[in-house]
C-alpha positions in Angstrom: 72.1 29.9 182.5 68.3 30.5 182.5 68.8 33.5 180.3 70.9 31.5 177.8 68.2 28.8 177.8 65.5 31.3 177.1 67.6 32.9 174.3 68.3 29.6 172.8 64.6 28.6 172.9 63.6 31.9 171.3 66.1 31.5 168.6 65.0 27.9 168.0 61.3 29.0 167.8 62.3 31.8 165.3 64.1 29.3 163.1 61.2 26.8 163.3 58.7 29.5 162.2 60.9 30.7 159.5 61.4 27.2 158.2 57.6 26.6 158.3 56.9 29.8 156.4 59.5 28.9 153.7 58.2 25.3 153.4 54.6 26.5 153.0 55.7 29.1 150.4 57.3 26.3 148.4 54.0 24.3 148.5 52.1 27.4 147.4 54.4 27.9 144.5 54.1 24.3 143.4 50.3 24.7 143.5 50.5 28.0 141.5 52.7 26.3 139.0 50.4 23.3 138.5 47.4 25.7 138.1 49.2 27.9 135.6 50.0 24.8 133.5 46.5 23.4 133.7 47.6 20.3 135.5 45.7 18.4 138.2 46.5 19.8 141.7 45.5 17.0 144.0 49.1 16.1 144.9 49.9 19.7 145.8 46.7 20.0 147.8 47.4 16.9 149.8 51.0 18.0 150.4 49.8 21.4 151.7 47.1 19.8 153.8 49.4 17.3 155.4 51.9 20.0 156.1 49.2 22.2 157.7 48.2 19.4 160.0 51.6 19.5 161.5 51.7 23.2 162.2 48.1 24.5 162.4 45.3 22.0 162.7 42.5 24.6 162.5 43.9 26.6 159.6 41.7 28.7 157.3 44.0 27.7 154.6 43.0 24.1 155.1 39.4 25.1 154.6 40.3 26.9 151.4 42.2 23.9 150.0 39.3 21.6 150.9 36.8 23.8 149.1 38.5 23.6 145.7 36.3 21.8 143.2 36.9 18.1 142.7 37.1 18.5 138.9 39.9 21.0 139.3 41.7 18.8 141.8 41.7 15.8 139.4 41.7 17.4 135.9 43.3 20.8 136.4 42.0 24.1 135.0 42.2 25.8 131.6 45.4 27.8 131.1 45.3 31.5 130.3 45.9 30.7 126.6 43.0 28.2 126.6 40.7 30.8 128.3 41.7 33.5 125.8 40.9 31.1 122.9 37.5 30.2 124.4 36.7 33.9 124.9 37.7 34.8 121.4 35.5 31.9 120.1 32.5 33.2 122.1 33.0 36.7 120.8 33.4 35.5 117.2 30.6 33.0 117.4 28.1 35.5 118.9 
């Protein structure tokens, strides 16, 4: 019975870790999608941070998320197309 309990616990822990990894991957993809579209990312950051609190309170990822600029959080970033347009304007203007 003890062996069955240990096997069940190991399997449960494996499933929990797998679920946690998949869940965090989904949050990372949502963040990447918002960044690629130039959208504000505050909602995605808060979602990721609240999730990290539940699984890893001293995560380096939490520090990375917290270090993102406030302007980017609230207003988003330039898309690749916008950056290309800005770069071509700088080249032409100079």
